[in-house]
matplotlib code that plots the C-alpha trace (Angstrom):
import matplotlib.pyplot as plt

x = [3.6, 5.6, 7.8, 8.3, 10.5, 8.7, 10.7, 9.3, 10.5, 9.2, 8.2, 4.5, 3.3, 1.6, -1.0, -0.5, -0.3, -1.7, 1.4, 1.7, -2.0, -1.8, 1.5, 0.3, -3.0, -1.1, 1.2, -1.8, -3.5, -0.2, 0.3, -2.8, -1.0, 2.8, 5.4, 6.9, 10.3, 10.1, 12.9, 12.3, 13.6, 12.7, 13.1, 14.2, 15.3, 12.0, 10.1, 11.7, 9.2, 6.6, 8.4, 6.4, 3.2, 4.5, 5.6, 2.2, 2.0, 5.7, 8.4, 11.2, 11.6, 14.8, 14.8, 17.5, 17.3, 18.0, 16.6, 14.5, 11.8, 13.2, 11.6, 13.2, 16.8, 18.0, 21.6, 20.5, 18.5, 21.5, 23.8, 21.5, 20.6, 24.3, 25.0, 22.2, 23.6, 26.5, 24.3, 22.2, 19.4, 17.3, 17.3, 13.9, 15.5, 19.1, 18.4, 17.0, 20.3, 22.1, 24.9, 23.3, 20.0, 21.9, 23.7, 20.4, 19.0, 21.9, 21.8, 18.0, 18.4, 21.4, 19.6, 16.2, 14.4, 11.7, 8.9, 9.2, 10.2, 7.4, 8.8, 6.6, 7.1, 9.2, 12.4, 13.1, 13.8, 17.2, 18.3, 17.2, 20.7, 20.9, 17.7, 19.5, 16.9, 14.1, 10.7, 9.6, 6.1, 6.4, 3.6, 3.5, 1.7, 1.9, 3.1, 6.1, 7.3, 3.9, 3.9, 7.2, 5.9, 2.9, 5.3, 7.3, 4.1, 2.9, 6.3, 6.9, 10.6, 12.8, 15.6, 13.3, 11.8, 15.3, 16.4, 13.0, 13.2, 16.6, 15.2, 12.1, 14.2, 16.2, 13.1, 11.1, 14.0, 14.4, 10.6, 10.4, 13.4, 12.2, 8.8, 10.4, 12.5, 9.5, 7.5, 4.2, 3.2, 0.3, -1.3, -3.8, -6.1, -6.9, -5.5, -2.1, -2.4, -2.8, 0.1, 2.4, 1.2, 2.1, 5.6, 5.8, 4.9, 2.8, -0.7, -0.2, 2.2, -0.1, -2.8, -5.2, -5.6, -7.1, -6.2, -8.2, -8.8, -9.8, -12.4, -12.2, -15.5, -18.9, -19.3, -22.5, -23.4, -22.4, -24.8, -24.0, -24.5, -24.8, -22.4, -19.4, -19.0, -15.8, -13.3, -10.7, -7.4, -5.9, -2.5, 1.2, 2.5, 6.0, 4.5, 4.9, 1.4, -0.2, 1.9, 1.1, -2.6, -3.0, -1.1, -3.4, -6.5, -5.2, -4.4, -7.3, -10.3, -10.0, -9.8, -13.0, -15.1, -17.1, -14.6, -17.2, -19.0, -16.0, -13.3, -10.3, -8.4, -5.1, -4.1, -0.9, 2.7, 5.7, 4.1, 6.8, 7.0, 4.8, 2.0, 2.5, 2.1, -1.6, -2.5, -4.3, -6.0, -9.4, -10.6, -7.5, -5.9, -2.6, -2.4, 0.7, 0.8, -2.2, -2.6, -6.1, -7.5, -11.0, -11.3, -11.1, -13.1, -15.9, -15.5, -15.5, -18.3, -16.4, -12.9, -11.1, -8.6, -7.4, -4.6, -3.2, -0.1, -0.1, -1.1, -2.3, -5.1, -5.7, -6.0, -7.5, -10.5, -11.0, -10.7, -13.2, -15.6, -15.2, -15.8, -18.7, -17.2, -18.1, -15.3, -14.7, -11.8, -10.1, -10.3, -6.6, -7.2, -10.0, -8.2, -8.2, -11.1, -14.7, -17.1, -19.9, -19.7, -22.5, -23.3, -20.5, -18.1, -18.1, -15.5, -14.1, -11.2, -11.0, -11.5, -15.0, -16.2, -14.7, -16.3, -19.7, -19.8, -18.7, -21.4, -24.0, -23.3, -23.0, -26.6, -28.0, -27.9, -29.7, -27.0, -24.3, -26.0, -26.7, -23.0, -22.0, -24.3, -23.4, -19.7, -19.9, -21.7, -19.0, -16.3, -18.0, -18.4, -14.9, -12.3, -13.0, -10.0, -12.1, -11.7, -8.0, -6.3, -8.3, -7.5, -3.7, -3.7, -5.1, -2.3, 0.4, -1.0, -0.1, 3.6, 6.0, 7.1, 9.4, 9.4]
y = [-29.2, -27.7, -24.7, -21.3, -18.3, -14.9, -11.8, -8.3, -4.7, -3.6, -5.5, -6.2, -4.9, -2.8, -2.5, 1.2, 1.4, -0.4, -2.4, -3.8, -4.7, -6.6, -8.4, -9.4, -10.8, -12.7, -14.3, -15.2, -16.9, -18.7, -19.9, -22.1, -24.0, -23.6, -23.2, -19.8, -18.2, -14.4, -12.0, -8.3, -4.8, -2.4, 1.3, 1.9, 0.0, 0.8, -1.3, -4.5, -4.5, -5.7, -9.0, -10.8, -10.1, -12.2, -15.2, -16.9, -17.0, -17.7, -20.2, -17.8, -14.0, -12.1, -8.3, -6.0, -2.4, 0.1, 3.6, 3.2, 5.8, 9.0, 11.4, 9.6, 10.6, 13.0, 11.8, 8.2, 9.2, 11.1, 8.2, 5.7, 7.9, 8.7, 4.9, 4.2, 6.7, 4.2, 1.1, -0.6, -0.5, 2.7, 4.3, 2.7, -0.8, -0.3, 1.0, -2.4, -4.3, -4.8, -7.4, -8.2, -9.1, -11.1, -13.2, -14.0, -15.0, -17.3, -18.9, -19.6, -21.1, -23.3, -24.7, -25.2, -26.8, -24.4, -25.1, -21.5, -18.0, -15.5, -12.2, -9.5, -6.2, -5.8, -4.3, -7.6, -9.1, -7.4, -10.6, -12.9, -14.0, -15.6, -17.6, -20.7, -21.5, -21.9, -21.1, -17.5, -16.2, -12.4, -10.3, -7.0, -4.5, -1.9, -1.4, 0.4, 1.9, 3.2, 5.1, 6.7, 7.5, 9.3, 11.1, 12.5, 13.6, 15.5, 17.0, 20.7, 20.8, 20.3, 18.9, 16.3, 15.4, 14.7, 12.7, 11.0, 9.9, 8.3, 6.5, 5.4, 3.8, 1.7, 0.8, -0.4, -2.5, -4.1, -4.6, -6.4, -8.6, -9.5, -10.7, -12.8, -14.5, -15.3, -18.5, -16.8, -13.1, -11.8, -8.6, -6.6, -5.9, -6.6, -3.1, -4.2, -7.5, -5.8, -3.4, -6.4, -8.3, -5.2, -5.5, -8.9, -11.1, -14.2, -14.0, -17.6, -16.1, -13.3, -14.1, -11.4, -11.4, -8.2, -7.0, -8.7, -7.4, -9.1, -7.3, -7.8, -6.2, -5.2, -1.7, 0.2, 2.2, 5.8, 8.6, 12.2, 13.2, 16.9, 19.7, 20.2, 17.7, 15.8, 14.7, 12.0, 11.7, 8.4, 7.0, 6.8, 10.4, 9.1, 7.8, 10.3, 9.8, 10.6, 13.7, 14.8, 14.2, 15.9, 18.9, 19.2, 18.9, 21.6, 24.0, 23.4, 22.2, 23.0, 26.9, 26.8, 25.0, 26.9, 26.7, 27.0, 23.8, 21.4, 19.8, 17.8, 15.1, 14.1, 10.7, 8.8, 8.2, 10.4, 13.6, 15.8, 19.5, 20.9, 18.5, 19.3, 23.0, 22.4, 21.8, 24.8, 23.2, 24.7, 22.8, 21.0, 18.4, 16.5, 13.6, 11.8, 8.1, 6.8, 3.5, 2.9, 4.5, 3.4, 6.4, 8.7, 6.4, 6.5, 10.3, 11.3, 11.4, 10.6, 9.5, 11.5, 9.9, 12.7, 10.7, 11.4, 9.1, 5.4, 2.0, -1.2, -0.8, 1.6, -0.4, 2.8, 2.5, -1.2, -0.5, 2.4, 0.1, -2.5, -0.1, 1.8, 5.2, 6.6, 7.6, 10.4, 9.5, 10.3, 7.7, 6.9, 6.6, 4.0, 2.3, -1.5, -1.8, -3.0, -0.1, 1.8, 5.6, 6.9, 3.5, 2.6, 5.5, 9.0, 9.8, 13.3, 14.1, 17.8, 20.4, 21.5, 17.9, 17.4, 20.5, 19.8, 16.2, 17.1, 19.8, 17.4, 14.5, 16.9, 18.0, 14.6, 12.1, 9.4, 9.5, 9.1, 6.1, 4.4, 4.8, 3.3, 0.2, -0.5, -0.2, -2.6, -5.1, -4.8, -5.5, -8.7, -10.0, -9.2, -8.3, -10.2, -12.1, -15.2, -16.2, -15.4, -18.8, -20.7, -18.0, -18.1, -21.9, -21.8, -19.5, -21.7, -24.7, -22.9, -22.9, -25.5, -26.7, -29.7, -31.9]
z = [6.9, 4.0, 4.5, 2.7, 3.1, 3.1, 2.5, 2.7, 2.8, 6.3, 9.4, 8.7, 12.1, 13.4, 10.7, 10.2, 6.4, 3.4, 2.5, 6.1, 6.2, 3.0, 4.0, 7.4, 6.2, 3.5, 6.1, 8.2, 5.2, 4.2, 7.8, 7.4, 4.6, 5.4, 8.1, 7.4, 8.0, 7.8, 6.8, 6.7, 7.5, 10.2, 9.7, 13.3, 16.4, 18.1, 15.6, 16.9, 19.7, 17.2, 16.4, 19.1, 17.2, 14.4, 16.3, 16.3, 12.5, 11.7, 12.7, 12.7, 12.3, 11.5, 11.1, 9.8, 11.1, 8.3, 7.7, 4.6, 4.9, 3.3, 5.7, 8.7, 7.8, 5.2, 5.5, 4.9, 1.9, 0.4, 1.0, -0.6, -3.5, -4.2, -4.2, -6.6, -9.2, -9.8, -9.7, -12.4, -9.9, -9.2, -5.7, -4.8, -5.3, -4.5, -0.9, 0.0, -0.7, 2.5, 3.3, 6.7, 5.0, 2.4, 5.1, 6.9, 3.5, 2.7, 6.1, 5.8, 2.4, 3.5, 6.5, 5.1, 2.2, 0.9, -1.5, -2.7, -1.7, -1.3, -2.4, -1.0, -2.8, -6.0, -4.3, -2.5, -5.9, -5.5, -3.8, -6.6, -7.5, -4.0, -4.2, -5.5, -8.2, -5.6, -7.2, -6.7, -6.0, -6.5, -5.0, -6.9, -4.6, -7.4, -10.9, -9.5, -12.8, -13.5, -10.2, -11.2, -14.6, -13.1, -10.7, -13.7, -15.4, -12.4, -11.4, -12.2, -11.3, -14.4, -12.3, -10.7, -14.1, -15.4, -12.4, -12.3, -16.0, -15.2, -12.3, -14.3, -17.1, -14.5, -12.5, -15.5, -16.7, -13.2, -12.9, -16.2, -15.6, -12.1, -13.4, -16.1, -13.5, -11.2, -11.3, -10.6, -10.0, -7.9, -9.3, -7.3, -10.2, -13.9, -14.6, -13.2, -14.9, -18.3, -17.6, -16.8, -19.9, -22.0, -20.5, -22.2, -19.3, -20.1, -18.7, -17.4, -14.9, -13.8, -11.1, -9.9, -6.2, -4.6, -1.1, 1.6, 5.1, 8.4, 10.6, 14.3, 15.1, 13.6, 12.1, 11.6, 8.5, 8.6, 9.6, 10.1, 13.8, 13.1, 13.5, 11.2, 8.3, 9.1, 6.4, 6.9, 4.9, 6.0, 5.0, 5.5, 5.0, 4.0, 0.7, -2.1, -3.8, -0.4, 0.0, -3.6, -3.3, 0.0, -1.2, -4.2, -2.0, 0.4, -2.5, -4.8, -2.7, 0.9, 0.6, -1.5, 1.1, 3.7, 6.5, 9.3, 8.0, 7.6, 9.7, 8.2, 10.0, 8.4, 10.0, 9.2, 10.2, 9.5, 8.1, 6.6, 7.7, 5.0, 6.0, 9.7, 8.8, 7.7, 11.4, 12.9, 15.8, 14.7, 11.7, 10.4, 12.6, 11.7, 14.1, 12.9, 13.9, 15.9, 17.6, 16.4, 13.2, 14.1, 16.4, 13.4, 11.1, 13.6, 14.2, 10.5, 8.0, 4.8, 3.6, 0.9, -1.5, -3.9, -5.5, -8.9, -8.7, -7.9, -9.1, -7.5, -4.9, -2.1, 1.1, 2.7, 0.4, 1.1, 4.8, 4.4, 2.6, 5.3, 8.1, 6.5, 6.0, 2.5, 0.1, -2.4, -4.6, -7.9, -10.6, -10.1, -6.3, -6.9, -9.7, -9.6, -7.2, -7.9, -7.6, -9.3, -9.2, -7.0, -5.5, -3.1, -3.9, -5.4, -8.1, -8.5, -10.8, -10.4, -7.8, -8.9, -8.8, -5.3, -4.0, -5.5, -4.3, -0.8, -0.5, -2.0, 0.4, 3.4, 2.8, 2.0, 5.0, 3.1, 0.4, 3.0, 4.5, 1.1, 0.1, 3.5, 3.2, -0.4, 0.3, 3.2, 1.0, -1.7, 0.9, 2.1, -1.4, -2.8, -0.1, 3.1, 4.5, 5.1, 1.4, 1.1, 2.0, -0.7, -3.3, -2.5, -2.6, -6.1, -7.2, -5.6, -7.5, -10.7, -9.8, -11.0, -7.6, -7.6, -4.5]

ax = plt.figure().add_subplot(projection="3d")
ax.plot(x, y, z, "-o")
ax.set_aspect("equal")
plt.show()
């Protein structure tokens, strides 16, 4: 069997955020075609316990421990940000360059002959100069510069706008250069493909491959069991778009709902202090990291995705489709996915729409069930992991691999 090197930003296990779910399922699919060496970071020493979960789908795994999640260490963030000010790379890229990682990479390349390097997440292109002309398959989980542009547009602080604009200009330059230096690029959606094409990247290099998820059990369509109507906000709380969207929801929607009729569960790792402060133990519950999100997907009636910053695809929506929990999302939150408003998802782009649609679906059990069934059908057609190996193989065949 042929061999590839897979490099990614964070150890892709456990499957506790969208990026890890996508990365892990991609490795599983690739392992049916290739032998895989995996090189990645871990945000803490404790995460090294998850290496064993990757041994069955890879030949070798090497992990570099480095604090990368901003909320984990303020001092690490300040050090990395200060370093980036004197670099051509923006903070979001520069923080991933580490000499220990580089040495692992050089050792792997020296000892092995790889068909190509699978670069999972744009920041890992920071090691491109060490790839020794090996073909590159770049998996763009998002249009990273577009996320930053939307951050600047929604930011009210003048200082953050100025610093953000400086970061944005460096990030866009790095993103464009990285794509031009790649042999093939995976985009999550036609929206992203068009954005990259407008950056000057040839469409022949751009392959659309949505996120695919593997289900380990059967789920039933959702039905309201009575009592309070339970809302679920699911996602990594260290990711800025999630923080921004939840803050908007808590300030503009939640206070206007009848509090005696609703409960809100905020589920995800590393919630910052301001998100923790939403927990009241009565009708708002901030759980932090949980081992099994299914407990909350089964408990809650509907998933909310009030995002106004982001690009790519929301794994949380695909997971919700797969597991039969209906979704209310902004247009940006549902961007890049296949849906019809009112059929498998409800779209709400302002507070009044969110409130009206929540109240409507709460009082209409048949609507809740129809959304659930339609969403599950859409998942089976477009996002099931069963079809992922064949789709990836077609993309690889488009690369100019010499051997």
